[in-house]
C-alpha positions in Angstrom: 3.4 -13.6 17.5 1.5 -14.0 14.9 2.5 -13.4 11.4 0.7 -12.5 8.5 1.6 -14.2 5.1 -0.8 -11.9 3.0 -2.8 -15.0 2.0 -5.2 -15.0 4.2 -3.4 -17.4 6.2 -2.0 -16.7 10.2 1.0 -18.4 12.0 0.5 -18.6 15.6 3.1 -20.5 17.4 2.8 -23.5 15.0 -1.3 -23.5 14.7 -2.3 -22.9 10.9 -5.9 -21.5 11.0 -7.8 -22.3 7.6 -8.3 -19.8 4.4 -11.2 -17.6 4.7 -14.3 -18.2 3.0 -15.3 -15.6 0.2 -12.3 -13.6 1.0 -13.8 -11.0 -2.0 -17.4 -10.8 -0.6 -17.6 -7.3 0.6 -17.9 -5.0 -2.7 -18.8 -7.7 -4.8 -21.6 -6.8 -7.1 -24.6 -9.5 -7.8 -27.8 -9.6 -9.8 -30.6 -11.7 -8.8 -32.2 -13.8 -11.2 -35.9 -12.7 -9.9 -36.6 -9.5 -8.6 -35.9 -9.1 -4.5 -37.6 -6.7 -3.0 -38.5 -5.0 -5.7 -34.9 -4.9 -7.2 -32.5 -6.9 -9.2 -28.8 -5.3 -8.4 -27.3 -5.6 -5.3 -24.0 -4.7 -3.5 -22.3 -6.5 -0.7 -21.4 -4.4 1.7 -20.8 -6.3 4.9 -19.7 -9.4 5.8 -20.8 -11.7 9.1 -18.9 -15.1 10.2 -21.5 -17.0 12.6 -19.3 -20.4 13.1 -19.2 -22.2 9.7 -21.7 -19.9 8.2 -20.7 -16.8 6.3 -23.3 -14.0 5.6 -23.6 -11.3 3.2 -25.0 -8.0 3.9 -26.7 -7.0 0.4 -28.1 -3.7 0.0 -29.9 -2.5 -3.2 -28.2 -0.6 -6.5 -30.4 2.1 -6.9 -31.9 2.2 -3.1 -29.7 2.4 -0.2 -32.6 1.9 2.2 -33.0 -2.0 0.8 -30.6 -4.1 2.8 -30.9 -8.0 4.0 -28.8 -10.3 4.9 -28.1 -13.4 3.1 -26.0 -16.7 3.6 -23.4 -16.1 1.0 -23.3 -20.4 0.1 -26.3 -19.0 -1.8 -24.4 -16.9 -3.9 -22.8 -19.9 -5.3 -26.6 -21.0 -7.0 -26.5 -19.8 -10.8 -29.7 -20.2 -10.7 -30.7 -17.9 -7.9 -28.0 -15.2 -8.5 -25.2 -14.3 -11.5 -22.1 -12.7 -10.4 -21.9 -8.8 -11.9 -24.3 -6.7 -12.9 -26.2 -8.0 -15.8 -29.0 -7.1 -18.2 -32.2 -8.4 -18.6 -31.4 -9.5 -21.7 -28.0 -11.2 -20.9 -30.0 -13.2 -17.6 -32.3 -14.7 -20.6 -29.5 -15.7 -22.3 -27.8 -17.1 -19.5 -31.2 -19.2 -19.2 -31.2 -20.0 -22.6 -27.8 -20.8 -22.7 -28.3 -23.5 -20.0 -31.4 -25.4 -21.1 -29.4 -25.7 -24.5 
């Protein structure tokens, strides 16, 4: 018997599984600090768990034909990605603040 506790933890006969990594990944929006496949703004449309790794399928906001898989851990690197859709000016301000 499995009981869902609504916190991404499942109890199954006294066995507790670890919390899911990147629980809010699908649907999240990201801005690349440098153009990636010609674009900066992407949305995660799918996720894939491969052992201890989590991968995100990224789709360009302005061109749904531009899509690629990325190790989701890279999204934590603020020198590569910024959460949300940022303008070029906002990215420049973030870079200036990090050097101050």
